[in-house]
N, C-alpha and C positions, 0 to 999 in steps of 0.2 A: 068380078069387075075390078080393075086396077084403079086405085084412088091415089092421086098424087098428093104428096105431103104439102106442097105449095108453101113452103116455109116463107117463099121469100122474094122480096124484091132484090135488086142488084147489090145493094149494100149488105143485106143480110146474107146473101150468097157468098160475098167476099169474106165475111166473118167466118162462115162455115169452112171455107177453103183454108183460112188461117188456122182454124182449130184442128182440121185434119192434118195440116202440116205440123202443128205443135205436138199432137199425139204421136205422130210418126217419130219426131225427135225424142219424145219420151220413151218410145220403144227402143231406139238406138241407145239411149242412156241406160235403160234396163239391161240391155245386152252386156254393156260394160260393167254394170253392177254385178251381174251374174258371174262375170269373169273375175271380178275382185273377190267375191265370196268364195269362189271355187279354186282360186289360184294362190300361190305364195310368191310369185314373181310378176313383174310388170305392173304392179298395182298403181304406181304413180302415173304411168302412161294411160291406164284406163280412167283414172280420176281426172286427168287433164282433159280427156275427151268429154267426160260428163260435164265438167265446168264450162267447156265451150258450148255444149248443147244448152246448158242452162242460160247462158248469156244470149244465145240465139232465141231461146224461148221467151226471154224477157222482151226482146225486140218485137217478136211476133204478137205477144199479148198487148204491148203498148200500141201497136198499129191497130189491133182489133178494138181496143178500148177507145182509141181516138176516133175510129170509124163510127162507133156507137154514139159518142158524144157529139159528133158532127151532125147528127140527125139523119144518118143514112138508114135508120131502122124505124119500125113502128114504135110510137111512144109507149104502147101497151106492153112491150116486151123489153124495154130498156133495162130495168132492174134485173130481170132474169138473165139477160145476156151478159151483163156485167158480172153476175154471180158465176155463170158458166166460165167466163174468161178468167176470173180470179182463181177459181178452183182448178182450172186446167193449168194455170201458171204454178200453182202449189204442187202439182205432181212432180215437176222437175226440181223444185226446191227440196222436196222430201227425198227424192232419189239421190240428189247431191249429198244431203245430210247422211243418208244410209251409206253412201260410198265412203265418205270421210270417217264415219264411225267404224266401218268395217276395217279400214286401214289402221285406225287407232287401236282397235282390238287386236289386230294381228301383229302390229309393230311395237307400239308403246307398251301394251299390256301383255303381248306375246301369248294371247289366248288361242289355243288351237284344238280344243276338245271337240272331236268330231261328233260326239253324242249331242252336243248343243248346236253345232253348225249345220247338221243334216236337216233338222226341222226348219231352221232359218232359211236354208237354201230352198227347201220345198215351198216355203211361204213366198219367197221372192219369185220363184217360177210361177206360182199361182197368181200373184199380182201382175206379172207380165202378161198372163193370159187375159186378165180383166181389162188391162189397158188396150190390148189388141182388140178385144171385143168393142171397146168404146171407140177406138179408131175406125173400126168397120162400121159401127153404127153411124158415125158422122159421115163417113164416105157414102153410105147408103142413102142418107138424107140428101147429100149433094147430088146423087144420081137419081133422085126422085123415086126411090123405092116406095112401095105402097105402105099405107099406115100399119097394116097388120104385121108386116115384116119388121118395121121399126119397133113396134111394141114388143115383138118377140125378142128382139135384140136387147131391149131394156130389161125384159124379164130374165133373160139369160145372165145379164150383168148382176141383177139382184140375187139370182140363184148362186152365182159364183161368190158374191160377197158373203152370203150366208155360209157357204163352204169355208171361206176364208176365216170366218169367226171361229169355226170348229178347229181349224188348223192353228190359229192363234192360241186357243185354249190349250191345245196339246203342247205347243211350244212353251207356253208359260208353265205348264205342269212339269215339264222336263227341267226348266230353269230352276224352279223352286226345289225340285228333288236334288239338283246339283249345287244348290246355294252354298252349302257348307264347304264345297271344294274350290270356291273362288273368293277373291277379295271383294270388298264392297263396291269399288269402282267398276269392276268387271260386271258384277251383278246389275248395277244400275244401268250401265251401257247396254247390256244385253236386253234388259227389260224394256228400255226405251226403244231399242232397235225393233223388237217384236211389235210393240205398239205402233210404231211409225209405219211398219209394213201394213198393219191393219188400217191406219189412216189413209194410205194410198188407195186401198180398196173402197173405203167409205167415200172418198172423193169421187171415184169413178161412178159409184152408184148415184151420188148427189148430182153429178153432171148429167148423167143419163135421165134422171127424173126431171131436172129443169129443162132439158131439151124437149121432153114430151110435154111438159107444161107449156112451153112456148108454142108448140104445135097446137095445143088445145085452145090457147088464147087466140091465135090467129084464125082458127077455124070457127070460133064462136061468133 
């Protein structure tokens, strides 16, 4: 038997629509981040696109937050929705940070060691997959998929985040093995870079968990 998630009155549905739109923008930004990491030319063009997406994302999150504060949602879920919106906004902030640091590593520090860039590239592809799953989860909620399907999507995001932890550990192992071959600035930037990719995945898991929590609150 199909069970509707029934998230929502009209204001809540509008917020979900905005979050779907935002995570799609995050995916476009990730595409450009992947190009920056894997390319040596056109970097500023890709960065400019990410900066535009980040500004658009700010507008979307402002609109969603205003909708929450205007009383368009159930009082019981206000704090959780604000948390979801804030964490979603952070996705684009962190993608922009990664894009800028990638260019700094390639241009200012001229760091091009493929042994280090390969696991970073793989980590970013993995993060892109998690954001895609989050976008699909939000889209399925909007389309009233049954509860079981939504929970499976949350579980898949959690599983991917755990895989990402292992990938982060491997990337850090390689970084420490290569530490003597780089200067301190490069080491710090690369370590920060790897940890920020992990932050992206943690945010996706947190967002998914809060979405499920909102569902449980409304069904109780």
